C-alpha positions as CSV (number, residue, x, y, z in Angstrom):
1,M,151.7,25.8,160.9
2,K,153.1,25.1,157.2
3,F,151.3,27.7,154.6
4,R,151.4,26.5,150.9
5,P,152.5,28.7,148.6
6,T,150.6,31.7,147.4
7,D,147.3,29.9,145.3
8,E,147.9,33.5,143.0
9,K,151.5,32.7,142.4
10,H,151.0,28.8,141.7
11,E,147.6,29.9,139.5
12,N,150.1,32.1,137.6
13,Q,152.8,29.6,136.9
14,M,150.0,27.0,135.7
15,K,148.3,29.9,133.1
16,N,152.0,30.7,131.8
17,M,152.8,26.7,131.7
18,L,149.7,26.2,130.1
19,K,149.9,28.8,127.6
20,K,153.9,28.0,126.1
21,I,152.0,24.3,125.8
22,I,149.3,25.4,123.6
23,A,151.4,28.1,121.5
24,Y,154.3,25.4,121.4
25,I,151.2,22.9,119.5
26,L,149.4,25.4,117.6
27,Q,152.7,26.3,116.2
28,I,153.5,22.9,115.0
29,E,150.0,22.1,113.8
30,S,151.0,25.7,111.7
31,R,154.1,24.3,110.0
32,L,152.4,21.1,109.1
33,V,149.4,23.1,107.5
34,I,151.7,25.5,106.0
35,W,153.7,22.5,104.6
36,K,150.4,21.0,103.3
37,Y,149.1,23.7,101.3
38,K,151.7,25.9,100.3
39,P,150.5,29.4,100.7
40,R,152.2,32.1,100.0
41,I,153.5,34.1,102.9
42,I,153.7,38.0,103.3
43,A,155.1,38.8,106.6
44,I,155.0,42.5,108.3
45,T,157.0,44.2,110.5
46,G,158.1,47.3,111.9
47,S,157.6,50.0,115.2
48,V,154.3,52.1,113.4
49,G,152.2,50.9,110.5
50,K,152.4,47.4,110.6
51,T,148.3,46.7,110.6
52,S,147.2,49.4,108.6
53,T,150.1,48.4,105.9
54,K,148.4,44.8,106.3
55,D,145.0,46.0,105.6
56,A,145.6,47.6,102.9
57,V,147.9,44.3,101.0
58,Y,145.2,42.1,102.2
59,A,142.7,44.8,99.6
60,V,145.0,44.5,96.9
61,I,145.4,40.6,96.6
62,S,142.0,40.1,97.8
63,G,140.3,41.2,94.5
64,I,142.4,38.6,92.7
65,S,142.8,35.8,95.2
66,H,142.0,33.7,98.3
67,V,143.4,35.5,101.0
68,R,143.8,35.4,104.9
69,K,145.4,38.0,107.1
70,S,145.8,38.6,110.8
71,E,142.7,39.4,112.5
72,K,143.2,42.3,114.3
73,S,146.8,42.5,116.0
74,Y,147.3,38.8,116.2
75,N,151.2,39.1,115.7
76,S,152.6,37.4,118.4
77,E,154.2,33.9,119.2
78,I,150.5,32.4,120.1
79,G,148.6,35.0,117.3
80,L,150.8,34.1,113.9
81,P,149.4,30.5,114.5
82,L,145.7,31.3,115.0
83,T,145.8,33.3,111.8
84,I,147.3,30.2,110.3
85,L,145.1,27.9,111.8
86,G,142.0,30.2,110.9
87,V,140.8,30.0,114.7
88,P,139.9,32.9,117.4
89,N,141.8,34.0,120.4
90,G,140.5,31.3,123.1
91,W,141.9,34.0,125.9
92,N,140.8,32.1,129.3
93,N,138.3,29.3,127.8
94,P,140.3,26.0,128.0
95,L,137.3,24.3,126.1
96,I,138.3,27.0,123.0
97,W,141.8,26.5,123.1
98,L,141.1,22.9,122.8
99,K,138.7,23.2,120.0
100,N,141.5,25.2,118.1
101,I,143.9,22.4,119.0
102,L,141.8,19.7,117.3
103,K,140.7,22.3,114.6
104,G,144.5,22.1,113.5
105,L,144.9,18.7,113.4
106,W,141.7,18.7,111.2
107,L,142.6,21.2,108.8
108,F,146.1,19.0,108.4
109,L,144.4,15.9,108.5
110,I,141.4,16.3,106.1
111,P,142.0,18.3,102.9
112,H,140.1,21.7,102.9
113,K,139.9,25.2,100.9
114,Y,143.0,27.1,102.3
115,P,143.9,30.8,101.2
116,K,146.8,30.9,98.6
117,W,147.7,34.0,100.7
118,L,148.4,34.5,104.3
119,V,149.5,38.0,105.2
120,L,150.9,37.9,108.5
121,E,151.5,41.1,111.0
122,V,155.1,40.0,113.3
123,G,155.5,42.0,116.4
124,V,159.1,42.1,118.0
125,G,158.5,43.6,122.1
126,K,161.6,42.3,123.4
127,M,164.8,40.4,122.4
128,G,164.4,36.9,120.7
129,D,160.4,37.8,119.8
130,I,161.5,37.1,116.0
131,K,163.3,33.9,116.7
132,S,160.1,32.5,119.1
133,T,157.2,34.2,116.9
134,A,158.3,34.2,113.1
135,S,161.9,32.6,112.4
136,W,160.0,29.3,111.3
137,L,157.9,30.8,108.4
138,K,159.6,30.5,104.9
139,T,158.4,34.0,103.4
140,D,157.6,34.9,99.8
141,V,157.3,38.7,101.0
142,V,158.9,41.1,103.9
143,I,157.7,44.1,104.4
144,I,159.9,46.9,107.3
145,T,157.4,49.7,107.6
146,A,159.4,52.1,109.9
147,I,161.2,52.3,113.2
148,G,160.6,56.2,114.2
149,E,163.2,57.9,116.7
150,T,161.4,56.2,120.2
151,P,160.1,53.5,119.1
152,A,157.3,51.5,121.2
153,H,158.6,48.6,123.5
154,I,162.4,50.4,123.8
155,E,161.8,49.9,127.2
156,F,162.5,46.2,126.8
157,F,165.9,46.7,125.0
158,S,169.3,47.9,125.9
159,S,169.3,50.3,123.0
160,R,167.5,51.3,119.7
161,G,170.0,49.5,118.1
162,Y,169.0,46.1,119.5
163,L,165.2,46.5,118.7
164,I,166.4,47.5,114.6
165,E,168.6,44.4,114.7
166,E,165.9,42.2,116.3
167,K,163.0,43.2,113.4
168,S,165.5,43.3,110.6
169,K,166.2,39.2,111.8
170,L,162.3,38.8,110.1
171,I,164.9,39.1,106.7
172,K,165.8,36.5,107.3
173,T,162.9,33.8,106.8
174,L,162.8,35.2,103.2
175,K,163.2,32.4,100.5
176,K,166.1,32.7,98.1
177,D,163.7,34.4,95.3
178,G,161.8,36.7,97.9
179,I,160.9,40.3,97.4
180,L,162.0,42.5,100.6
181,I,159.9,45.7,100.8
182,L,161.5,49.1,102.8
183,N,160.5,52.5,103.4
184,A,163.0,54.7,101.9
185,D,162.1,57.3,104.3
186,D,162.9,55.4,107.4
187,E,167.0,55.6,107.1
188,D,167.1,52.6,109.7
189,V,164.7,50.7,107.3
190,L,166.9,51.6,104.6
191,A,169.4,50.4,106.0
192,M,168.6,46.8,106.1
193,K,168.8,46.7,102.6
194,I,170.3,42.9,101.2
195,D,171.8,42.2,98.2
196,K,170.9,38.6,97.6
197,H,166.9,39.6,97.7
198,H,165.0,41.4,95.0
199,I,164.1,44.9,96.8
200,I,161.5,47.5,96.5
201,T,161.7,50.6,98.1
202,Y,158.6,53.1,98.8
203,G,157.8,56.5,100.0
204,F,158.1,60.1,99.4
205,R,162.5,60.4,98.9
206,E,163.6,60.9,95.6
207,G,164.5,57.9,93.7
208,S,161.9,55.4,95.6
209,D,160.9,52.7,93.3
210,I,157.4,53.4,94.5
211,L,157.1,56.9,95.0
212,G,153.9,59.1,97.3
213,S,153.6,63.0,96.2
214,G,150.7,65.8,96.9
215,D,149.2,63.5,99.7
216,S,146.3,66.1,100.8
217,I,143.0,66.0,102.7
218,S,139.8,65.6,100.4
219,Y,136.4,67.1,101.1
220,D,132.6,67.1,99.9
221,D,130.9,69.4,98.6
222,S,129.8,70.3,101.9
223,G,133.6,70.8,103.5
224,I,133.4,67.7,105.1
225,P,136.4,66.1,105.6
226,K,136.2,62.5,103.6
227,G,139.5,61.2,103.5
228,I,143.2,61.7,101.6
229,I,144.5,62.1,98.2
230,F,148.2,61.9,96.9
231,R,149.9,60.4,93.5
232,V,152.3,57.3,93.1
233,D,154.6,57.0,90.1
234,E,156.0,53.7,89.5
235,E,158.0,52.8,86.3
236,G,157.0,56.0,84.5
237,N,153.5,55.9,85.2
238,S,151.3,58.1,87.6
239,L,148.9,57.3,89.2
240,P,146.4,58.8,91.5
241,V,145.1,57.1,94.7
242,T,141.9,58.1,96.7
243,I,141.5,56.7,100.2
244,V,138.0,57.3,102.2
245,G,137.4,57.7,105.6
246,V,141.0,57.8,107.4
247,F,143.4,60.1,107.4
248,G,147.1,60.8,108.2
249,R,150.7,59.6,106.6
250,N,150.3,56.7,108.2
251,H,148.2,55.2,105.3
252,V,149.7,56.9,103.2
253,Y,152.5,54.7,104.0
254,A,150.8,51.5,104.0
255,S,149.2,52.1,100.6
256,L,152.6,53.0,99.5
257,G,153.6,49.6,100.6
258,A,150.8,47.6,99.2
259,L,151.6,49.1,95.9
260,A,155.1,48.5,96.3
261,L,153.9,44.7,96.9
262,S,151.9,44.8,93.9
263,S,154.6,46.1,91.7
264,G,156.9,43.4,92.7
265,L,154.5,40.8,92.0
266,K,153.7,42.4,88.3
267,F,150.0,42.9,89.6
268,N,147.9,45.5,87.9
269,M,148.6,48.7,89.5
270,L,145.3,50.5,88.2
271,S,143.5,47.0,90.1
272,A,145.3,47.9,93.1
273,V,144.7,51.1,93.3
274,N,141.1,51.2,92.9
275,A,141.1,48.3,95.7
276,L,142.6,50.7,98.1
277,K,140.0,53.3,97.9
278,N,137.5,51.9,100.5
279,Y,139.5,48.8,101.8
280,D,138.6,47.8,105.5
281,V,141.2,49.8,107.7
282,S,140.8,48.0,111.0
283,P,139.3,50.7,114.2
284,G,141.4,52.6,116.0
285,R,143.9,53.9,113.5
286,M,143.0,57.1,112.4
287,R,139.5,56.7,111.3
288,L,137.4,59.5,111.6
289,L,133.7,58.9,112.5
290,A,130.7,60.9,113.3
291,G,130.1,62.3,117.1
292,I,127.5,63.6,118.9
293,N,126.9,67.4,118.5
294,N,128.1,67.3,115.1
295,S,131.3,66.9,115.6
296,L,133.8,64.4,114.0
297,I,136.6,62.1,116.1
298,I,139.6,61.0,114.4
299,D,140.2,57.7,116.5
300,D,143.7,56.6,116.8
301,T,143.1,54.6,119.7
302,Y,144.6,51.3,119.2
303,N,148.4,52.6,120.5
304,S,150.4,55.0,120.6
305,S,154.3,56.2,120.0
306,P,156.4,59.4,120.1
307,F,156.3,59.1,116.2
308,A,152.7,58.1,115.6
309,C,151.5,60.5,118.1
310,K,153.4,63.3,116.7
311,S,152.0,61.9,113.0
312,A,148.3,62.2,114.5
313,L,149.1,65.7,115.8
314,E,150.2,67.2,112.6
315,T,147.3,65.3,110.8
316,L,144.6,67.0,113.7
317,R,146.3,70.7,112.4
318,E,145.7,69.9,108.4
319,V,142.1,69.2,108.8
320,K,139.7,72.0,107.9
321,N,136.8,72.2,110.4
322,Q,134.7,74.7,112.3
323,G,135.4,74.5,115.9
324,R,137.7,73.5,117.7
325,R,141.0,71.5,117.3
326,I,140.6,69.0,120.5
327,A,143.6,66.5,120.9
328,I,143.0,63.8,124.2
329,L,146.2,62.1,124.3
330,G,146.4,59.3,126.7
331,D,149.9,58.0,128.3
332,M,152.7,56.4,126.0
333,L,153.8,53.3,127.6
334,E,156.9,51.1,127.5
335,L,159.2,54.0,126.6
336,G,161.5,53.3,129.6
337,K,164.2,56.2,130.2
338,H,162.4,57.9,127.3
339,T,159.1,58.4,129.1
340,I,159.3,61.9,130.5
341,E,161.5,63.9,127.3
342,A,158.9,62.0,124.7
343,H,155.9,63.0,126.7
344,N,157.4,66.6,127.0
345,N,157.9,66.6,123.1
346,I,154.7,65.9,122.5
347,G,153.4,68.6,124.5
348,C,155.4,71.0,123.0
349,I,153.9,69.3,119.7
350,A,150.4,69.5,120.8
351,K,150.6,73.2,121.6
352,E,151.5,73.9,117.6
353,N,148.1,71.8,116.1
354,C,145.2,72.0,118.7
355,D,143.3,74.7,120.6
356,I,142.6,72.3,123.5
357,L,144.3,69.4,125.5
358,M,143.6,66.8,127.2
359,V,146.1,64.9,129.0
360,V,144.8,61.3,130.4
361,G,147.1,59.3,132.9
362,P,150.3,59.6,135.0
363,R,153.2,59.6,132.4
364,A,150.6,62.4,130.4
365,K,151.5,65.2,133.1
366,S,154.2,65.4,130.9
367,I,152.8,66.1,127.8
368,K,151.0,68.7,130.1
369,E,154.3,70.3,131.2
370,G,155.5,70.7,127.5
371,A,152.7,72.3,125.9
372,L,152.8,75.2,128.9
373,E,156.5,75.3,128.2
374,A,155.6,75.6,125.1
375,G,153.5,78.7,125.8
376,M,150.0,77.0,125.3
377,K,147.7,79.0,128.1
378,I,146.9,76.6,131.5
379,E,142.7,77.7,130.8
380,N,143.3,74.9,127.7
381,I,144.5,72.2,128.7
382,F,142.3,69.5,130.8
383,E,143.8,66.9,132.5
384,F,142.5,63.3,134.0
385,L,143.5,59.9,136.1
386,D,142.0,57.5,133.4
387,S,139.8,57.4,130.4
388,H,136.0,56.9,132.3
389,E,137.5,60.3,133.7
390,A,137.7,61.8,130.5
391,G,134.8,60.1,128.8
392,N,132.9,61.6,131.1
393,F,133.8,65.0,130.6
394,I,133.7,65.2,127.0
395,K,130.5,64.1,126.4
396,T,129.8,67.5,127.8
397,F,132.4,69.8,126.4
398,V,132.3,69.0,122.8
399,Q,130.5,71.2,120.7
400,K,129.2,71.6,116.7
401,G,132.1,71.7,114.4
402,D,134.5,70.5,116.8
403,L,137.7,68.2,115.5
404,V,138.8,65.3,118.2
405,L,141.9,63.1,118.2
406,V,141.7,60.0,120.5
407,K,145.1,58.7,120.8
408,G,147.2,56.6,123.7
409,S,148.8,53.1,124.1
410,Q,146.8,50.5,124.5
411,G,146.5,50.1,128.3
412,M,144.6,53.3,128.6
413,R,141.7,52.2,126.7
414,M,141.6,55.5,125.1
415,E,138.4,53.8,123.4
416,R,136.3,54.7,125.9
417,I,136.5,58.1,125.4
418,S,135.7,57.8,121.4
419,E,132.5,55.4,122.6
420,A,131.5,58.6,124.8
421,I,130.8,60.8,121.9
422,L,130.6,58.3,119.3
423,L,127.2,59.0,117.2
424,D,126.3,55.4,115.8
425,Q,126.2,53.7,119.2
426,E,124.7,51.1,117.5
427,N,127.6,49.8,115.4
428,K,130.1,50.6,117.8
429,K,131.6,47.1,118.1
430,Q,132.7,47.4,114.1
431,L,134.0,51.1,114.6
432,L,136.0,51.4,117.7
433,V,139.0,48.8,118.6
434,R,138.7,46.5,121.7
435,Q,134.4,46.0,121.8
436,D,135.3,42.4,123.2
437,E,133.7,40.7,126.1
438,E,137.0,40.1,127.5
439,W,138.0,43.6,127.3
440,K,135.0,44.8,128.4
441,K,135.1,42.8,131.9
442,K,139.2,44.6,132.1
443,L,139.3,47.6,134.0
């Protein structure tokens, strides 16, 4: 008796083929739409800080012009066309994808009011991604954020150098008169300088065109942390910058990147600084949320990498609070041969920055081991299989005045832990990452 190939294998092949066809059609439509409406394009890449920088840039431009940014983290081969065409993710619904294709065609054939600016986030997960994702763009501005010592997705590159090389290929999309904006505090990013472009640098390094200094956490009259403050110096001018509702240097860097753009495009710097005060930060990026039992949550659950996790832990230590500092850390994925060492190092860092450590997932066992080796007491460390288990525990564990950092890679679904102790349950869809029904269906 002959058997057909497994239905599951055949179905996956069909899905992959259909995905490629849809991505190709949407990309062609996107190119036509850009040719027709000629928006100015800002493309942002890096291993950390892409989304925060995108949000900050959007805040600066939205006050003076019609602008569209990548929704959520639409930064892939299919994500960029979704942003350019202004259509939603169809997930596994063929009807939605058909509507998207028809809308793209309609947008090209019939004149519409289209944004003057597009702020696009470009992700790099493997070699060749820039070619398939963004090589067809003609950008006016490229911003490179940071790489870090052990970048996300390094598992899919034969070396760190190849990952850096792949990200730098975005610079080739710049027009001749384009602006290249580089994080001067990252040596690998700074090395991407190309003389033929107008280059603007930003960071805390002396000599940066946009120089940040004096960053610290601000508090209200009751001593509750409310955001970050810092100064920025540009062409002899010094301006104070305040950002409410977020923590961490990643948001300082995002703001510096946006101010570098403002400087390069000759926008009013004071207006740009004011636009950043309450800018719309995407969920899951070092956002401060009220928790149950008068606790506070630093929700950094969108994703994780060694560089970003270290920064988040240092911010946890810096914030003044009345109770315990609790770090709930999940697996950091896609690190390949660096996995054990990177998690172990985070454990050492966690020992110096929190009172209570909770680790979630099989790889995070190495975080626990690193913390123990650094001298953290075993009674202050808790271990969980997954975010469901950790979420159920933290609901009964958190106390008044506790400050809880929640962080882990996307696949760990750490937002479930933040959700478990979130005070404002009515607005969790707006406050937390991955609240779409399609995500909710996933285990």
